[in-house]
C-alpha positions as CSV (number, residue, x, y, z in Angstrom):
1,M,-26.2,32.9,-39.3
2,R,-22.4,32.5,-38.7
3,L,-22.8,34.2,-35.3
4,V,-25.5,31.8,-34.3
5,Y,-23.4,28.8,-35.4
6,L,-20.4,30.1,-33.3
7,C,-22.6,30.7,-30.3
8,L,-24.0,27.2,-30.5
9,L,-20.5,25.7,-31.0
10,G,-19.3,27.7,-28.0
11,S,-22.1,26.4,-25.7
12,C,-21.5,22.8,-26.9
13,I,-17.8,23.1,-26.0
14,A,-18.6,24.7,-22.7
15,G,-21.1,21.9,-21.9
16,Y,-18.6,19.2,-22.9
17,A,-15.9,20.8,-20.7
18,Q,-18.3,20.6,-17.7
19,Q,-19.1,16.9,-18.4
20,A,-15.4,16.1,-19.0
21,S,-14.4,17.1,-15.5
22,F,-13.1,14.1,-13.6
23,A,-13.3,13.4,-9.9
24,P,-10.1,12.4,-8.2
25,P,-9.8,8.7,-7.5
26,T,-11.3,7.7,-4.2
27,R,-8.8,6.6,-1.7
28,V,-9.2,4.0,1.0
29,A,-9.6,5.6,4.4
30,T,-6.8,4.7,6.7
31,P,-8.4,3.2,9.9
32,L,-5.8,4.8,12.1
33,D,-6.7,7.5,14.4
34,T,-4.2,10.3,15.2
35,Q,-2.5,8.5,18.1
36,D,-2.3,5.2,16.2
37,R,-0.9,7.0,13.2
38,K,1.9,8.6,15.3
39,V,2.8,5.2,16.8
40,M,2.9,3.5,13.4
41,Q,4.8,6.4,11.8
42,R,7.5,5.8,14.3
43,S,7.5,2.0,14.2
44,S,6.8,1.4,10.5
45,P,6.5,4.4,8.2
46,R,6.3,2.1,5.2
47,T,3.1,0.5,6.5
48,V,1.6,4.0,7.0
49,D,2.6,4.9,3.4
50,R,1.1,1.7,2.1
51,M,-2.2,2.3,3.9
52,D,-2.3,5.9,2.7
53,R,-2.1,4.6,-0.9
54,G,-4.8,2.0,-0.2
55,D,-2.4,-0.9,-1.0
56,P,-3.0,-4.3,0.6
57,L,-1.1,-5.1,3.8
58,T,1.9,-7.4,3.7
59,L,2.5,-10.0,6.4
60,N,5.1,-7.7,7.9
61,D,2.6,-4.8,7.9
62,V,0.1,-7.0,9.8
63,I,2.8,-8.0,12.3
64,K,3.9,-4.4,12.8
65,L,0.3,-3.2,13.3
66,S,-0.4,-5.9,15.8
67,Q,2.8,-5.4,17.7
68,S,2.1,-1.7,17.9
69,G,-1.2,-2.3,19.6
70,I,-3.5,-1.4,16.7
71,N,-7.0,-2.8,17.4
72,D,-7.9,-6.0,15.5
73,D,-11.1,-4.3,14.2
74,H,-9.0,-1.6,12.5
75,I,-6.7,-4.1,10.9
76,I,-9.6,-6.2,9.6
77,Q,-11.5,-3.1,8.5
78,Y,-8.6,-2.0,6.4
79,M,-8.2,-5.5,4.9
80,Q,-11.9,-5.5,4.0
81,S,-11.8,-2.0,2.5
82,T,-8.9,-3.0,0.2
83,K,-10.5,-6.3,-0.7
84,S,-7.2,-8.0,0.3
85,S,-6.9,-11.7,-0.3
86,Y,-4.4,-13.8,1.4
87,H,-3.3,-17.4,0.7
88,L,-1.3,-18.3,3.8
89,S,1.0,-21.2,4.1
90,Q,1.4,-23.1,7.4
91,T,4.7,-21.4,7.8
92,Q,3.2,-17.9,7.3
93,M,0.4,-18.7,9.8
94,R,2.9,-19.9,12.4
95,R,5.0,-16.7,11.8
96,L,1.9,-14.5,12.4
97,Q,1.1,-16.5,15.6
98,D,4.7,-16.3,16.8
99,A,4.7,-12.6,16.2
100,G,1.6,-12.1,18.4
101,V,-1.0,-11.5,15.7
102,S,-4.4,-12.4,17.1
103,Q,-6.1,-15.5,16.0
104,R,-9.1,-13.4,14.9
105,V,-6.9,-11.5,12.4
106,I,-5.3,-14.7,11.2
107,D,-8.7,-16.3,10.7
108,F,-9.8,-13.3,8.7
109,M,-6.8,-13.6,6.5
110,I,-7.3,-17.3,6.0
111,N,-10.9,-16.7,5.0
112,S,-10.2,-13.5,3.0
113,D,-10.6,-15.2,-0.4
114,Q,-14.2,-16.0,0.5
115,F,-15.3,-12.3,0.7
């Protein structure tokens, strides 16, 4: 009887151990291809690190990405995937425009709290 109890206890523990396995947290995919990644690694390694962690982009990150020639679609895709929300002041919008960020990206950032 004791042997049966130990076998049942062992199988319950084994079953629990299988259920208790945790999947690693999913990470946001960086929308940078190999070439874009090399360019960004040289111009702004902090931006690449932030994207690898799945953190929202800062205004400086958006400026660096745009100035480095990263496609607007990739920038917007990343902002969507991180569910970033921006509340831009007039000064910040003007700063983005003066830095050469496309109006399409700026419009997305302005409307980001609606997604």
